[in-house]
C-alpha positions in Angstrom: 22.0 56.2 280.8 23.5 56.3 284.9 21.0 55.2 287.1 22.3 56.2 291.1 20.3 55.4 294.0 20.6 56.4 297.8 19.3 53.9 300.3 18.9 55.2 304.3 17.3 53.0 306.8 17.6 52.8 311.1 17.7 50.4 313.3 14.0 49.6 313.5 13.8 49.0 309.6 12.4 52.6 308.7 14.0 53.5 305.1 13.6 55.2 302.3 15.6 55.7 298.9 16.4 58.1 296.4 17.3 57.5 292.6 19.0 59.6 289.5 18.8 58.7 286.4 21.1 60.6 284.2 20.8 60.1 280.3 23.8 60.8 278.4 22.3 61.5 274.6 25.2 63.2 271.9 23.1 65.1 269.2 25.6 67.7 268.1 27.6 66.7 265.2 31.8 68.0 264.5 32.2 71.1 263.5 34.5 72.1 261.2 37.0 75.0 261.0 39.4 76.5 258.3 36.5 76.2 255.6 37.7 77.8 252.2 35.3 79.5 249.9 32.4 77.5 249.0 32.6 78.3 245.3 36.3 78.8 243.5 36.1 79.9 239.9 39.5 80.4 237.7 40.4 80.8 234.8 43.6 78.0 234.6 44.5 75.0 236.1 47.3 75.9 237.6 45.4 78.4 239.4 43.5 75.6 241.5 43.9 76.6 245.2 45.7 73.9 247.3 43.6 72.3 249.4 42.4 74.0 253.0 43.6 72.4 255.7 40.7 72.2 257.5 40.1 70.8 261.2 37.3 69.1 263.4 36.0 69.7 267.3 33.4 68.3 268.7 31.7 68.5 272.1 32.6 65.2 273.4 36.1 63.5 274.0 35.6 60.0 271.6 37.3 60.0 268.7 36.3 61.3 264.9 36.0 59.9 261.9 37.7 62.9 259.6 37.7 61.8 255.6 38.4 64.2 252.5 38.0 63.2 249.3 38.5 64.9 245.9 36.5 64.5 242.4 37.6 65.5 239.2 34.3 66.5 236.7 35.9 65.9 233.2 35.0 69.2 230.7 35.6 70.0 227.2 39.2 71.0 227.4 42.4 70.7 229.7 41.5 73.7 231.2 37.5 73.2 231.4 36.7 70.7 234.2 35.6 70.6 237.8 37.2 69.9 241.2 34.9 68.5 243.9 36.3 68.8 247.6 34.6 66.8 250.4 35.1 67.1 253.8 33.2 64.6 255.8 33.2 64.3 260.2 31.5 61.9 262.2 31.6 61.6 265.5 30.8 57.9 267.6 27.3 58.4 268.1 26.6 59.0 264.0 26.2 62.5 264.1 28.0 64.0 261.1 28.9 67.2 259.2 30.2 68.2 255.5 31.3 70.5 253.7 32.0 70.5 249.7 33.9 72.9 248.0 33.4 73.6 244.1 36.5 74.5 242.3 35.6 75.7 238.2 38.1 76.0 235.9 36.9 78.1 232.5 39.3 79.1 230.6 37.6 81.9 228.5 40.3 84.0 226.8 41.7 83.7 223.5 45.4 84.3 223.3 47.4 87.9 222.9 49.8 88.8 220.4 53.3 89.7 221.8 55.2 90.4 218.5 54.4 93.2 215.9 51.4 92.8 213.7 52.2 93.5 210.0 49.7 96.1 208.3 47.7 96.4 205.1 50.3 96.7 202.7 48.9 98.7 198.6 52.2 97.7 196.3 52.9 98.8 192.4 53.1 95.8 190.4 56.6 94.5 190.1 57.3 95.7 193.1 58.4 92.7 195.8 55.8 91.2 198.2 57.5 91.3 201.6 57.8 87.3 203.2 54.9 86.4 205.8 56.1 87.5 209.4 56.5 84.9 212.0 53.7 86.0 214.7 54.3 85.2 218.6 51.4 84.9 221.0 51.0 84.2 225.0 47.9 82.9 226.8 46.4 83.4 230.3 47.5 79.7 230.5 50.4 77.9 231.1 49.4 75.2 227.5 51.3 76.0 224.7 49.9 78.1 222.3 49.0 77.1 218.1 49.4 79.7 215.5 48.9 78.6 212.4 49.1 81.0 209.2 47.2 80.7 205.5 47.5 82.4 202.8 45.3 83.4 199.6 45.3 85.0 196.5 42.3 87.0 195.4 41.9 87.7 191.2 40.7 91.9 190.6 39.7 93.3 187.9 42.5 92.6 186.2 46.2 91.4 185.5 47.0 93.6 188.0 44.4 95.8 188.9 43.4 95.4 192.2 44.9 91.4 193.0 44.7 91.0 196.6 47.2 88.7 198.5 45.1 87.7 202.2 47.4 86.6 204.9 45.4 85.2 208.1 47.4 84.2 211.8 45.2 82.4 213.9 46.0 81.8 217.6 44.4 79.7 219.5 44.6 77.9 223.3 43.9 73.8 224.0 40.1 75.4 224.8 39.5 76.7 221.6 39.8 80.1 222.8 41.2 82.1 219.5 42.6 85.3 217.7 43.1 86.2 214.3 45.1 89.0 212.1 44.5 89.5 208.9 46.9 91.8 206.5 45.5 92.6 202.8 48.3 93.4 200.3 46.7 94.8 197.4 48.7 95.1 194.0 47.5 97.5 191.8 48.8 98.7 188.3 48.7 102.6 188.3 52.0 103.7 185.9 51.7 104.5 182.3 53.8 102.7 180.1 57.1 105.3 179.5 58.0 104.9 175.8 61.9 105.1 174.8 63.9 105.2 171.7 61.4 108.0 170.9 62.4 110.3 167.6 62.3 113.8 168.3 59.2 115.5 168.1 
C-alpha cells in the first residue's frame, strides 16, 4: 500500500489536505509459453520427444521461481510405461501456474518376418526332409527380437501314411508381442511296391 498526502495552508492558518491510497495487489499468475502437447502416445521408448523449451513471463518484474520435474511410471515391459513431465512457475506473491504433459509408451505391434517363409510340403516316404530354415524378423522398436523354433512329429494312420512334421517359428519382442509361422511337412506313401526279378509271363 502506498499512501500519498498533499497539505496546503495559508498565512492565516487555513489549511486543506488530500489523501491518495494506492494498493498494489498481484493476483495474476505467471504465463507459460511454448507448451508441448498435453498428451503424447508413442510405440517405443526411442520415440519419446525431447523436453520442450517452455518459457515463462509474469505481469510483474519480480523474479519467478520456475521448476521442471519428470517422473517415470513403470509398466509391464521396457516399452510400456508413462512419463509425467510438469512445469511449474510461481511469482513472489505466491501466484502459480503449472502444465502437465503425459507421455504414454505402449508397444502393441508384433515383429515382422524379414526372411522368406517356408511353405507346407508333401513328401513321399524315402524323400529327404529339408533342414529347418533359419528365419529372421524385425520389430518397430529397437529392442532385440527373440526367435524360437519348435518341431513336433505327428504320426499318421500307418508307418508311412500321413505322418506329419510340424515346425513352428515364433518371433517375440520384449513386450510379449509375437508373430508365428508354421510349416507342415506331410509324408505319404502312394507308390505301390515294384517287383523285380520277375519270370517271363
